[in-house]
C-alpha positions in Angstrom: 73.1 32.9 279.8 70.2 32.6 277.3 71.0 29.0 276.6 71.0 28.2 280.3 67.7 30.0 280.8 66.1 28.1 278.0 67.6 24.9 279.4 65.9 25.5 282.7 62.6 26.3 281.1 62.8 23.2 279.0 63.4 20.9 282.0 61.2 22.9 284.4 64.0 23.5 286.9 63.4 25.1 290.3 63.5 28.9 290.5 66.2 28.7 293.2 68.8 28.2 290.4 67.9 31.7 289.2 70.7 33.0 291.5 73.2 30.9 289.5 71.8 32.3 286.3 72.2 35.9 287.5 75.8 35.1 288.6 76.5 33.6 285.2 75.1 36.7 283.5 77.3 39.0 285.6 80.4 36.9 284.8 79.8 37.1 281.0 79.0 40.8 281.1 82.3 41.5 282.8 84.1 39.0 280.6 82.9 40.6 277.3 83.4 44.1 278.6 87.0 43.3 279.3 87.6 41.9 275.8 85.7 44.7 274.1 88.0 47.1 275.9 90.9 45.2 274.4 89.3 45.4 271.0 89.3 49.2 271.3 93.0 49.2 272.0 94.1 47.2 268.9 94.2 50.2 266.6 97.7 51.3 265.9 99.8 53.1 263.3 101.3 51.2 260.4 104.7 49.6 261.3 107.3 48.9 258.7 109.2 45.7 259.5 112.4 44.3 258.0 113.7 40.7 258.2 110.8 39.8 260.4 110.9 36.0 261.0 107.5 34.4 260.6 106.2 30.8 260.8 103.5 29.6 258.4 100.6 28.2 260.5 99.0 26.5 257.5 99.3 25.9 253.8 99.0 29.3 252.0 96.2 30.1 249.6 97.2 31.2 246.0 94.7 33.2 244.0 96.3 34.5 240.8 99.2 36.6 241.9 98.0 36.9 245.5 99.3 34.7 248.3 97.4 34.7 251.6 98.2 32.8 254.8 98.1 32.9 258.6 101.6 33.3 260.2 103.0 33.5 263.7 105.9 35.8 264.8 108.6 34.6 267.1 106.7 36.0 270.1 103.6 34.1 269.1 101.5 36.9 267.6 99.2 35.7 264.8 99.0 37.8 261.6 97.1 37.6 258.3 99.8 37.7 255.6 99.2 39.0 252.1 101.8 39.0 249.3 101.5 40.0 245.6 103.8 37.6 243.7 106.1 39.2 241.1 106.8 36.5 238.6 105.3 33.2 237.4 108.5 31.4 238.4 108.4 32.8 241.9 104.8 31.6 242.2 105.8 28.1 241.2 108.6 28.1 243.7 106.4 29.3 246.6 103.7 26.7 245.8 106.2 23.9 245.9 108.0 25.1 249.0 105.7 26.8 251.4 104.0 24.6 254.0 103.1 24.6 257.7 105.9 25.2 260.2 108.1 26.8 257.5 110.1 29.9 258.6 110.6 32.8 256.3 112.1 36.3 256.6 109.8 39.0 255.3 109.9 42.8 254.7 106.6 44.6 254.8 104.0 46.6 256.8 102.0 45.6 259.8 98.7 47.4 260.1 95.3 47.3 261.8 92.7 45.6 259.5 90.4 48.0 257.8 86.9 48.5 259.2 83.8 48.7 257.0 83.5 51.8 254.9 79.9 51.3 253.9 76.7 50.7 255.8 76.1 47.1 256.8 79.3 46.0 255.0 81.3 42.9 255.8 83.6 43.6 258.8 87.0 42.2 257.9 88.5 43.3 261.2 85.8 41.5 263.2 86.2 38.4 261.1 90.0 38.2 261.7 89.3 38.5 265.4 87.3 35.3 265.2 90.5 33.8 264.0 92.5 35.3 266.9 94.2 37.7 264.5 94.5 41.4 265.4 96.8 42.7 262.6 97.5 42.2 258.9 101.0 41.9 257.4 101.3 43.2 253.8 104.6 41.7 252.5 107.0 43.3 250.0 109.5 40.4 249.9 109.8 36.8 251.1 113.3 35.4 251.5 115.4 32.8 253.4 112.6 30.2 253.8 113.6 27.1 255.7 111.7 24.1 257.0 110.9 23.9 260.8 110.6 20.8 262.8 107.7 18.7 261.6 105.1 17.6 264.2 102.1 15.3 264.3 99.9 18.3 263.8 101.7 19.4 260.7 101.5 15.8 259.4 97.7 16.0 259.8 97.7 19.3 257.8 99.8 17.7 255.1 97.4 14.7 254.9 94.5 17.1 254.6 96.4 19.1 251.9 97.2 16.0 249.9 93.6 14.8 250.2 92.2 18.0 248.8 94.6 17.8 245.9 93.7 14.2 245.3 90.0 15.1 245.1 90.8 18.0 242.7 92.8 15.7 240.4 90.2 12.9 240.3 86.8 14.6 240.3 85.5 17.1 237.7 86.2 20.8 238.4 82.6 21.6 239.2 82.1 18.6 241.6 85.6 18.5 243.4 84.9 21.5 245.6 81.7 20.0 246.9 83.4 16.7 247.8 86.2 18.6 249.4 83.7 20.7 251.4 82.0 17.4 252.7 85.3 15.6 253.6 87.7 18.4 254.5 85.7 21.5 255.0 87.5 23.1 252.0 85.2 25.2 249.7 87.7 27.0 247.5 87.1 26.8 243.7 83.3 26.3 244.1 81.3 27.7 241.2 80.0 31.1 242.2 76.5 30.5 240.8 76.1 27.1 242.6 77.4 28.6 245.9 74.9 31.5 245.7 72.1 29.1 245.0 72.9 26.9 248.0 73.3 29.9 250.2 70.1 31.7 249.2 68.0 28.5 249.2 69.1 27.6 252.8 71.2 24.6 251.7 74.7 25.9 252.5 74.7 24.1 255.9 75.0 20.8 253.9 78.5 21.9 252.8 79.6 23.0 256.3 80.8 20.0 258.3 78.6 19.8 261.4 76.7 17.3 263.5 75.3 15.5 260.5 78.7 14.9 259.0 80.2 13.9 262.4 77.4 11.4 263.0 77.7 9.9 259.5 81.5 9.7 259.6 81.6 8.3 263.2 78.9 5.8 262.2 80.9 4.8 259.1 84.1 4.3 261.2 82.2 2.5 263.9 80.7 0.0 261.4 84.1 -0.6 259.7 85.9 -1.2 263.0 83.3 -3.6 264.3 83.4 -5.5 261.0 87.1 -6.1 261.3 86.7 -7.7 264.8 87.2 -4.9 267.3 85.2 -4.9 270.5 82.7 -2.1 271.2 85.0 -0.8 274.0 88.0 -0.7 271.7 85.9 1.1 269.0 84.9 3.7 271.6 88.5 4.4 272.4 89.3 4.7 268.7 86.5 7.2 268.3 87.7 9.2 271.3 91.1 9.4 269.6 89.8 9.9 266.0 87.3 12.8 266.8 89.9 15.4 267.8 92.1 14.5 264.9 89.0 14.9 262.6 88.7 18.5 263.8 92.1 19.3 262.2 91.5 17.2 259.1 88.1 18.9 258.5 89.4 22.5 258.8 88.4 23.2 262.4 85.4 25.3 261.6 83.2 26.3 264.6 80.4 23.9 263.5 82.7 20.8 263.4 84.3 21.8 266.7 80.9 22.1 268.3 79.7 18.7 267.0 83.0 16.9 267.9 83.2 18.3 271.4 79.5 17.3 272.1 80.1 13.8 270.7 83.4 13.4 272.6 81.9 14.4 276.0 78.9 12.1 275.6 81.1 9.2 274.4 83.7 9.8 277.1 81.2 9.8 279.9 79.5 6.7 278.6 82.5 4.6 279.9 81.1 5.1 283.4 77.5 4.8 282.2 77.1 8.4 283.2 74.4 10.0 281.0 74.8 13.7 280.1 72.0 15.6 278.4 73.0 16.8 274.9 72.1 20.3 275.8 74.5 20.2 278.7 77.3 19.0 276.4 76.3 21.9 274.0 76.6 24.5 276.8 80.0 23.1 277.9 81.3 23.4 274.4 79.8 26.9 274.0 81.5 28.1 277.3 84.8 26.5 276.3 84.7 28.2 272.9 84.1 31.6 274.4 86.8 31.2 277.1 89.4 30.4 274.4 88.3 33.1 272.0 85.5 35.5 273.0 85.4 37.1 269.6 84.2 33.8 268.0 80.7 35.0 269.0 80.9 37.2 265.8 81.5 34.2 263.5 78.3 33.5 261.5 79.1 29.8 261.4 79.4 29.7 265.2 76.1 31.6 265.6 74.2 29.3 263.2 75.7 26.1 264.5 74.8 26.8 268.2 71.5 28.4 267.5 70.2 25.6 265.3 71.6 22.9 267.6 69.9 24.6 270.6 66.6 25.0 268.8 66.5 21.3 267.8 67.5 20.1 271.3 64.9 22.3 273.0 62.3 20.9 270.5 63.1 17.3 271.3 59.7 16.8 273.1 58.0 18.2 270.0 60.0 16.0 267.6 59.2 12.9 269.7 55.5 13.3 268.8 56.1 12.8 265.1 55.4 9.3 264.0 56.2 9.3 260.3 59.7 9.9 258.8 58.5 12.5 256.3 56.7 14.3 259.1 59.8 14.2 261.3 62.0 15.5 258.4 59.5 18.3 257.8 59.6 19.4 261.5 63.4 19.2 261.8 63.7 21.3 258.6 61.1 23.8 259.7 62.6 24.3 263.2 66.1 24.5 261.8 65.1 27.1 259.2 63.0 29.1 261.7 65.7 29.4 264.4 68.4 30.2 261.8 66.3 32.9 260.0 67.0 35.9 262.3 70.8 35.3 262.0 70.5 34.7 258.2 68.6 38.0 257.8 71.2 39.8 260.0 74.1 38.6 257.8 72.6 37.9 254.4 69.3 39.9 254.4 67.3 37.3 252.4 65.8 33.9 252.5 63.9 31.5 250.2 60.3 30.3 250.8 61.4 27.0 249.4 64.1 26.4 252.1 62.0 24.0 254.2 60.9 21.9 251.2 64.3 21.8 249.6 65.9 20.7 252.9 63.5 17.8 253.2 64.7 16.7 249.7 68.4 17.5 250.0 69.3 16.6 253.6 68.4 12.8 253.2 70.1 12.7 249.8 73.3 14.3 251.2 73.3 12.3 254.5 72.3 8.9 253.1 73.9 9.0 249.6 76.3 11.8 248.8 78.3 11.9 252.1 78.6 8.1 252.6 79.5 7.6 248.9 82.1 10.4 249.2 83.7 8.7 252.2 83.7 5.2 250.6 85.1 6.6 247.3 87.9 8.6 249.0 88.8 5.5 251.1 89.0 3.4 247.9 91.1 6.0 246.2 93.7 5.5 248.9 93.4 1.7 248.9 92.3 0.5 245.4 91.9 3.4 242.9 90.4 1.4 240.0 87.3 0.5 242.0 87.0 4.0 243.3 86.4 5.3 239.7 82.9 3.9 239.9 82.1 6.1 242.9 83.8 9.1 241.2 81.6 8.6 238.1 78.5 8.4 240.1 79.3 11.4 242.3 80.3 13.5 239.3 77.0 12.8 237.6 74.8 12.9 240.7 76.2 16.1 242.2 76.1 17.9 238.9 72.3 17.0 238.7 71.8 18.2 242.3 73.6 21.5 241.6 71.8 22.0 238.4 68.4 21.6 240.2 69.5 24.1 242.9 70.5 26.7 240.3 67.3 26.1 238.4 65.1 26.6 241.5 67.2 29.6 242.5 66.3 31.6 239.3 62.7 31.9 240.4 62.5 35.3 242.1 58.9 34.6 243.1 60.1 32.5 246.1 63.0 34.8 247.0 62.3 37.2 249.9 64.6 40.2 250.7 63.8 41.7 254.1 67.0 43.6 254.9 69.3 43.5 257.9 67.6 42.7 261.1 68.5 45.0 264.0 69.3 43.6 267.4 66.0 44.5 269.0 64.1 42.6 266.3 66.5 39.6 266.5 65.5 39.3 270.2 61.8 39.7 269.3 62.2 37.0 266.6 63.6 34.5 269.1 61.0 35.4 271.7 58.1 34.7 269.2 59.8 31.6 267.9 60.2 30.2 271.5 56.5 31.0 272.2 55.5 29.4 268.9 57.4 26.2 269.7 56.0 26.1 273.2 52.4 26.3 271.7 53.3 23.6 269.2 54.6 21.3 271.9 51.7 21.7 274.2 48.7 22.4 271.9 50.0 21.0 268.6 47.9 22.7 265.8 44.9 23.5 268.0 46.1 27.1 268.3 47.4 27.4 264.8 45.9 30.9 264.2 47.5 32.3 267.4 50.8 30.7 266.5 50.8 32.2 263.0 49.9 35.7 264.4 52.8 35.5 266.9 55.3 34.5 264.2 54.1 37.2 261.9 54.7 40.0 264.4 58.5 40.4 263.9 58.2 39.9 260.2 55.6 42.7 260.0 57.9 45.0 262.1 60.8 44.1 259.8 58.9 45.0 256.7 57.5 48.3 258.2 60.8 49.6 259.6 63.3 48.2 257.2 61.7 47.7 253.7 59.3 50.7 254.2 61.5 52.7 256.5 60.2 56.2 257.4 63.7 57.5 257.2 64.8 58.9 253.8 68.4 59.0 252.9 71.1 59.8 250.3 74.1 57.6 250.5 77.4 58.4 248.7 78.6 54.8 248.5 82.3 54.2 248.9 83.1 52.2 245.7 86.7 53.1 245.5 87.7 55.2 242.5 84.3 55.6 241.1 80.8 57.0 241.7 77.6 55.5 243.1 74.8 57.4 244.9 71.7 55.8 246.5 68.7 58.0 247.0 65.9 56.4 249.0 62.8 58.3 249.8 60.7 57.6 253.0 58.2 54.8 253.0 59.6 53.3 249.8 58.2 56.2 247.7 61.2 56.1 245.4 64.6 54.4 245.1 67.1 55.9 242.7 70.7 54.8 242.0 73.0 57.3 240.3 75.8 55.3 238.7 77.1 51.9 239.9 80.9 52.2 240.1 82.9 49.7 238.2 86.0 47.6 238.2 89.1 49.1 236.7 91.0 46.3 234.8 94.6 46.2 233.7 96.3 43.8 231.3 97.6 40.7 233.1 99.0 37.3 232.3 97.1 34.1 232.9 99.0 33.2 236.0 98.1 36.5 237.6 94.3 36.3 237.1 92.1 35.7 240.1 89.4 33.1 240.4 86.9 35.9 241.2 87.7 39.5 240.7 86.4 42.2 243.1 83.5 44.2 241.6 82.0 47.1 243.5 78.6 46.4 242.1 78.5 42.8 243.2 80.4 43.1 246.4 79.4 46.5 247.7 76.3 47.9 246.1 74.2 44.7 245.9 74.7 43.7 249.5 74.1 47.3 250.7 70.8 47.7 248.8 69.7 44.2 250.0 70.6 45.1 253.6 68.0 47.9 253.3 65.4 45.6 252.0 65.5 47.0 248.5 64.3 44.8 245.7 63.3 47.4 243.1 65.1 50.4 241.7 62.7 53.0 240.2 65.4 54.9 238.3 68.9 53.7 237.5 70.7 56.8 236.3 73.9 56.4 234.1 75.6 59.8 234.1 78.0 59.0 231.3 79.9 56.1 229.7 83.1 55.8 231.9 83.6 52.4 233.4 84.2 53.8 236.9 80.6 55.0 236.8 78.7 52.3 234.9 80.9 49.3 234.8 78.9 47.4 237.4 75.4 47.9 235.8 75.2 44.2 234.9 75.2 43.1 238.6 72.5 45.7 239.5 70.2 44.6 236.7 70.8 41.0 237.6 69.8 41.3 241.3 67.1 44.0 241.2 64.0 44.9 239.2 64.9 48.1 237.4 61.8 50.2 236.3 63.6 52.8 234.2 67.1 53.4 232.9 68.0 57.1 232.5 70.9 57.9 230.1 72.0 61.2 228.6 70.5 62.3 225.3 73.9 62.4 223.7 75.5 61.3 220.5 78.7 59.3 219.9 78.3 57.3 223.1 81.1 55.1 224.3 80.8 51.4 223.4 80.3 50.4 227.1 77.4 52.7 227.5 75.8 51.4 224.3 76.1 47.8 225.6 74.5 48.7 228.9 71.6 50.3 227.2 71.1 47.4 224.9 71.2 45.0 227.9 68.5 47.0 229.6 66.3 46.9 226.6 66.7 43.1 226.3 65.6 42.9 229.9 62.5 44.9 229.2 63.7 48.0 231.2 62.3 51.3 230.0 65.2 53.4 228.6 64.7 57.2 228.8 67.2 59.6 227.2 67.2 62.8 229.4 68.4 66.3 228.7 68.4 69.7 230.5 64.9 70.9 231.6 63.3 67.5 232.2 62.1 66.8 235.7 60.1 64.6 238.1 58.6 64.8 241.5 57.9 62.3 244.4 55.9 64.0 247.2 57.9 67.1 248.3 61.1 65.8 246.7 61.8 67.2 243.3 64.4 66.4 240.7 65.4 68.4 237.6 67.9 67.5 234.9 70.4 70.5 234.4 72.7 68.7 232.0 73.4 67.6 229.3 72.0 69.7 226.5 70.0 67.7 224.0 72.1 65.8 221.4 75.4 66.9 223.0 78.5 64.9 222.1 79.1 62.3 224.9 81.9 63.4 227.2 82.6 64.2 230.8 80.9 67.6 230.2 77.9 65.8 228.9 77.3 63.9 232.1 73.8 63.9 233.5 73.6 66.7 236.1 70.7 66.7 238.6 69.4 69.6 240.7 67.2 68.2 243.5 65.3 69.1 246.7 65.6 66.1 249.0 64.6 66.2 252.6 65.5 69.6 254.0 68.4 70.2 251.6 69.0 71.2 248.0 71.5 69.2 245.9 73.5 69.3 242.8 74.8 65.9 241.5 77.4 66.5 238.7 78.8 63.1 237.5 82.1 64.0 235.9 81.0 67.4 234.7 84.1 69.7 234.2 84.5 73.5 234.1 82.9 74.0 230.7 79.9 71.9 231.7 79.6 73.8 235.0 79.7 77.1 233.0 76.7 76.0 230.9 74.7 75.0 234.0 75.3 78.3 235.7 74.6 80.2 232.5 71.2 78.4 232.1 70.2 78.3 235.7 71.8 81.4 237.3 69.5 81.5 240.4 70.3 77.9 241.6 71.5 77.8 245.2 72.7 74.5 246.6 73.2 73.2 250.2 75.1 70.0 249.2 77.3 69.7 246.1 78.5 66.4 244.7 81.9 67.5 243.5 82.5 66.7 239.8 85.1 64.2 238.5 86.2 62.9 241.9 87.7 66.3 242.8 89.9 66.7 239.7 91.3 70.1 239.1 89.4 70.1 235.8 86.1 70.5 237.8 84.7 72.7 240.6 85.5 76.2 239.4 85.5 79.4 241.4 82.5 80.6 239.2 80.4 77.5 240.1 81.1 77.8 243.9 80.4 81.6 243.9 77.1 81.1 242.1 75.6 78.1 243.9 77.1 78.8 247.3 77.2 75.2 248.8 77.8 74.6 252.5 78.7 71.0 252.1 80.7 69.2 249.4 81.0 65.4 248.9 83.9 63.9 246.9 83.8 60.3 245.8 87.4 59.0 245.3 89.4 55.9 246.0 91.9 55.7 248.8 95.4 56.3 247.6 94.2 56.4 244.0 96.7 56.7 241.1 95.2 59.9 239.8 95.8 61.9 243.0 92.1 62.7 243.4 91.0 65.0 245.0 93.5 67.6 243.9 94.9 70.0 246.4 93.7 73.1 244.4 90.1 71.9 244.7 90.3 71.2 248.4 91.9 74.6 249.0 89.2 76.3 246.9 86.4 74.6 248.8 87.9 75.6 252.1 88.2 79.2 250.9 84.5 79.2 250.3 84.0 77.8 253.8 82.5 74.5 252.5 82.5 71.5 254.7 84.2 68.6 252.8 83.3 65.0 253.1 85.5 62.4 251.2 84.7 58.8 250.7 88.5 58.0 250.7 88.8 59.4 254.2 85.3 59.1 255.7 83.9 56.0 253.9 80.3 56.3 252.8 78.7 59.7 253.4 75.1 59.4 254.5 72.4 62.1 254.7 69.2 61.0 256.6 66.0 62.9 257.1 62.8 62.1 259.1 59.8 64.3 259.7 61.6 67.7 259.3 64.8 66.6 261.0 68.0 65.7 259.2 71.7 64.8 259.8 74.9 63.9 257.9 76.9 60.9 259.1 80.0 59.1 257.9 80.8 55.4 258.3 84.4 56.0 259.2 85.0 58.5 262.0 
């Protein structure tokens, strides 16, 4: 609907077509309403299955001891399969045997994918729906595997699979993933630091096969076929056949499908000398995509591909005014980054001020050197490998230099802007102002530059005021699994405090079991959550005690945020991990403060008092930092892992403390939360941070029973996800992420 409206404005169509637009709008409203109703119905109870026959739709992915793949059941239902391999020998057998169209008998559990348990977190269920998958299959055993009938489609997948392995074998480990991304749309194995640099600098689109790649590859093939003597008509037929095949070979991402469909339509209609506007071809591919899978609208690659393509096509009149190549490159880069920005902020919360400049440098290098050389080198590897080694050496050296430059630029925080997650109303305002700005540029060029800048700054200003300097204060008990992490954010950015960071619990494993990248709650949960709220600075990072499930992820917090002060207990005989975190903070120039009972601070009407540990106490659970606070309209007691003896000392020293909300100590262990504590502080709400189905059985039944006896409302992160308290101008509320 929006694309059609912009199309009509762009070409100054008659208003009589407004009826068609309204009809189109009504159709899509009904269409998406129907599919959202289907989405609400996918929730179902876990179903145990035995000897379920599944067919592998693709080559599985192996990451340490984990196998992941898309499979189809006999009735055609697509599932996301996960299996934890038992032995190294079994892993070797599965790697050598499993391939597309292979049938296996599995035992396991079918369940609905989990929804996010933290604010603004990645929605795995939504992502699977973009792949036309409604349920996951967690497998216990895989047996009786047999090959199915091979088809032309599976042969193409095999060709792609072999090509990826050939690149991995020939190129250096740091370069191979980049070449595979350019040729096959395969990004596995990419160095984490380089991938983050490309993403945050606005260069990741270079590694996603799209219109640029399709143009270069089609041009490369066109040139080769003409040189070997084919007629232009025959070359056109070859391209019409090649382009759909290329979709499969390149991984069938939304961006490549969009580019190929557009190119195919234009090429097909050229036979009858029938011209079709690129924007019309774009709309046709867009409608086709949504009719096949409406949930693809949630795919970030789909959103970026169509938004940027639409922005560039609608700006064609503006781009035609540019006379110099550098000027044209600047305008293309500026428009692309501008129209992509609201989507990038909505999904990734940040951008780089250097994106436009870096794209002017990197886009020509990738399109004129790296991609063509990758194509030529890969072709030579298949035909005459000795000569191909020249291209391999050049690409190894050249791409390493490019990646080193990207990582070097990425380290400068000065150009890095975190604005937080953009709400829908602001996304619409962003695009409204961008459209007006492009209209002014097209018609008045830079004559109305001041007006143009003011218009563009409006949504940025609102984003900063309502996201980075939000008037809403909050306390967030973050779901970090079996661990603790609590975010306290005061209104108007008057104070940001983080109590503990969670941490990854590690177990001894063999080399074959180790993952390429292990899940860390600090890196994958806390950092994105804080950035989604526009947070760049933490005023106080509070480490309650030295257990890894409380402070294990401190490294990632210090790496991504400016930390003003680190608060640690004034204790002796600290654990080695806590000592290392403190030393790391000092190396980074962070002010380290050892706190003990009686110390306090204030921010506006919000007060914080340390109630534990006693000065020079021996480091232990009972020597965790305890904080009594008045935040918003509530009084709080944060207890870390304080146990019964520590609770007794607090009550003895502060007998008059009354609390509205208690953070239950030690994840709800029976060694904490005594009758004496509850009788004294009289909480009305208790929050327990514990991992779902954790091996310790937290929270223990006795604790839950005791809390209920005292008529305390209990919130649990293992059941409710993150627990959030919000307050604004005398009003407050408690909400949970999972209902």
